[in-house]
C-alpha positions in Angstrom: 8.9 -36.1 -50.0 6.8 -34.0 -52.4 3.8 -32.3 -50.9 0.2 -32.3 -52.3 -1.5 -29.0 -51.7 -4.6 -27.3 -53.0 -6.2 -30.5 -54.3 -3.5 -31.0 -57.0 0.1 -32.1 -56.8 2.7 -29.7 -58.1 5.1 -32.6 -58.4 4.2 -35.0 -61.2 6.7 -37.7 -60.4 5.9 -41.2 -59.3 6.7 -40.3 -55.7 3.7 -38.0 -55.7 1.5 -40.7 -57.1 2.7 -43.1 -54.4 1.7 -40.5 -51.8 -1.7 -40.3 -53.4 -2.4 -44.0 -53.0 -1.0 -44.1 -49.5 -3.2 -41.2 -48.5 -6.2 -43.0 -49.9 -5.3 -46.1 -47.9 -5.0 -44.2 -44.7 -8.4 -42.5 -45.1 -10.2 -45.7 -46.0 -8.7 -47.7 -43.1 -9.7 -44.9 -40.7 -13.2 -45.0 -42.2 -13.4 -48.7 -41.7 -12.3 -48.6 -38.1 -14.8 -45.8 -37.4 -17.6 -47.8 -39.0 -16.9 -51.0 -37.1 -16.7 -49.2 -33.8 -19.9 -47.2 -34.3 -22.1 -49.8 -35.9 -21.5 -53.3 -34.6 -23.7 -56.1 -36.2 -27.0 -56.6 -34.4 -28.7 -60.0 -33.5 -31.5 -59.4 -35.9 -29.1 -58.8 -38.8 -27.3 -62.0 -37.9 -30.4 -64.1 -37.7 -31.6 -63.0 -41.1 -28.4 -64.0 -42.8 -28.8 -67.1 -44.9 -26.5 -70.0 -44.0 -23.4 -70.1 -46.2 -24.2 -66.9 -48.0 -22.1 -63.7 -47.4 -23.8 -60.7 -46.2 -23.6 -58.0 -48.9 -21.1 -55.3 -48.2 -22.4 -51.9 -49.3 -22.6 -48.5 -47.7 -23.9 -50.1 -44.5 -21.9 -53.3 -44.7 -18.4 -51.9 -44.2 -17.4 -52.2 -47.9 -15.0 -49.9 -49.7 -17.9 -47.7 -50.9 -18.4 -46.3 -47.3 -16.2 -43.6 -45.9 -15.4 -39.9 -45.8 -14.6 -38.0 -49.0 -11.6 -39.4 -50.8 -8.2 -37.9 -50.2 -8.0 -34.8 -52.3 -4.5 -35.1 -53.6 -2.9 -35.2 -57.0 -6.3 -35.1 -58.8 -5.1 -33.5 -62.0 -3.4 -35.1 -65.0 0.1 -34.2 -63.9 -0.1 -36.9 -61.3 -2.6 -39.4 -62.6 -3.9 -42.9 -62.1 -5.9 -44.5 -64.9 -8.4 -45.5 -62.3 -9.0 -44.3 -58.8 -6.4 -45.3 -56.1 -9.3 -47.0 -54.3 -8.9 -49.9 -56.8 -5.8 -51.0 -55.1 -7.8 -51.4 -51.9 -10.6 -53.2 -53.6 -8.3 -55.7 -55.3 -6.9 -56.6 -51.9 -10.1 -56.9 -49.9 -10.6 -60.1 -48.0 -13.7 -62.0 -47.0 -14.1 -62.9 -43.3 -16.8 -65.0 -41.9 -18.2 -65.9 -38.5 -20.4 -68.9 -37.6 -23.4 -68.7 -35.3 -25.1 -71.7 -33.8 -25.6 -74.0 -30.8 -22.6 -75.8 -29.4 -20.3 -74.4 -32.1 -22.4 -75.5 -35.1 -22.4 -73.3 -38.1 -26.1 -73.1 -38.8 -25.8 -69.4 -39.7 -22.8 -67.7 -41.2 -22.2 -64.0 -41.4 -19.6 -62.8 -43.9 -18.2 -59.3 -44.6 -15.4 -57.8 -46.6 -12.4 -56.3 -44.7 -9.5 -54.1 -45.8 -6.1 -55.7 -46.0 -3.5 -55.2 -43.3 -1.6 -52.0 -43.7 1.7 -53.9 -44.1 0.3 -56.0 -46.9 -0.9 -52.8 -48.6 2.6 -51.3 -48.2 4.1 -54.2 -50.1 1.6 -53.7 -52.9 2.4 -50.0 -53.0 6.1 -50.7 -53.1 5.6 -53.0 -56.1 3.4 -50.4 -57.8 6.1 -47.8 -57.2 8.9 -49.9 -58.6 6.9 -50.8 -61.7 5.5 -47.3 -62.3 5.0 -46.5 -66.0 6.3 -43.3 -67.6 3.5 -41.7 -69.6 2.8 -38.5 -71.5 -0.5 -36.7 -72.2 -1.9 -36.7 -75.7 -4.0 -33.7 -76.7 -6.5 -33.4 -79.5 -6.0 -30.7 -82.0 -9.1 -28.7 -80.9 -8.9 -29.5 -77.2 -6.4 -27.9 -74.9 -6.9 -30.4 -72.2 -5.3 -33.9 -72.4 -7.6 -36.5 -73.9 -5.7 -39.6 -72.7 -2.3 -40.8 -71.4 0.0 -43.0 -73.4 3.3 -44.8 -72.5 6.2 -42.5 -73.3 8.0 -44.3 -76.1 8.8 -43.2 -79.6 6.1 -44.1 -82.2 4.0 -45.7 -79.6 0.4 -44.9 -78.7 -0.1 -47.8 -76.3 -2.1 -46.8 -73.2 -1.1 -48.0 -69.7 -3.0 -50.7 -68.0 -5.8 -49.9 -65.5 -3.7 -51.3 -62.7 -0.5 -49.3 -63.5 0.8 -46.5 -61.4 1.8 -43.8 -63.9 3.9 -40.6 -63.7 4.7 -37.9 -66.2 8.0 -36.4 -64.8 10.9 -38.3 -63.5 11.5 -38.0 -59.7 13.9 -35.1 -58.8 17.2 -35.7 -57.0 16.3 -35.7 -53.3 19.9 -36.1 -52.3 20.6 -32.4 -52.7 18.7 -29.4 -51.3 16.2 -28.0 -53.7 13.7 -25.3 -52.7 11.7 -25.8 -55.9 10.9 -29.4 -55.1 10.8 -28.9 -51.3 13.7 -31.3 -50.8 15.9 -30.5 -47.8 18.6 -32.9 -49.0 20.4 -35.5 -46.9 23.4 -33.4 -45.8 23.7 -33.7 -42.0 21.2 -36.5 -41.7 22.0 -39.2 -39.1 22.5 -42.6 -40.7 23.2 -46.2 -39.6 26.6 -47.3 -40.6 25.7 -51.0 -40.7 22.1 -50.9 -42.0 21.6 -52.1 -45.6 18.2 -50.4 -45.9 17.4 -46.8 -46.7 18.6 -45.7 -43.2 22.1 -47.0 -44.0 24.9 -44.5 -44.6 25.7 -45.8 -48.1 22.2 -45.1 -49.4 21.2 -42.2 -47.2 24.3 -40.2 -48.0 24.0 -40.8 -51.8 27.6 -41.9 -52.1 29.1 -38.7 -50.6 30.4 -40.4 -47.5 29.7 -39.7 -43.8 31.2 -38.0 -40.8 31.9 -39.9 -37.5 31.1 -38.1 -34.2 32.2 -39.6 -30.9 30.4 -38.7 -27.7 31.0 -39.6 -24.1 28.0 -40.0 -21.8 28.3 -40.0 -18.0 25.4 -40.8 -15.7 24.7 -42.1 -12.2 23.8 -45.8 -12.1 23.3 -48.7 -9.7 21.9 -46.4 -7.1 21.0 -48.0 -3.7 19.3 -46.6 -0.6 21.3 -47.0 2.7 19.8 -46.7 6.2 19.7 -44.1 7.3 19.4 -42.1 5.1 21.3 -41.6 1.9 21.5 -42.9 -1.6 24.8 -44.1 -3.0 25.4 -44.4 -6.8 28.1 -45.6 -9.1 29.3 -43.5 -12.0 28.8 -45.1 -15.4 30.0 -43.9 -18.7 30.0 -45.0 -22.3 31.3 -43.8 -25.6 29.0 -43.7 -28.6 29.4 -42.9 -32.2 27.0 -41.0 -34.4 27.2 -40.9 -38.2 26.0 -38.0 -40.3 26.0 -37.6 -44.0 28.6 -35.2 -45.6 
């Protein structure tokens, strides 16, 4: 996986941009948990909340604007998002409410915004990654810095949408070892022969095939204490197979 160092990403592929958004999600979820643990709602705050109206979520309400500095990763144009990665979090925020009153009545309601479950966010990031848009920077004649990004198509100046995850370079081949990209390759990696997912040998080994290693494991089992005074065990063994990429 490409690394982000020094505040900018030396890899401008969509993999790097995916890491950017994921890092943002981790930071903001940690910030939210810290906020909730440190500043629980007080009785006075609940009593002042008007019935049926959500409590505003700002810097003190647990909204997305509160938190530590944003993850400093992929901040330059080589690995760019049209809008901050925090937008993905904001679009998936949920409103949660709690009623307060005598005998279960809801005379007073307190509402707040919460971050989505990390698994839900993972599904969103996967969709963004699969639908990432290939773009290129457009420079003005008198300006050395890129002025905007456009979709990389001949005779097209259409800009990507604000919600698009964009990348400039195609992802390198991570199947082979490459010191330039930091890829260690998949040769020698353990894989699952029957798994259809990324851990499966067909995908993990990039079509090169895999080696089968057989191991015999012997250990003492079914041990029992006998009076007096010794322990008697049976000897158990099993043969296992481990698969590694060629």
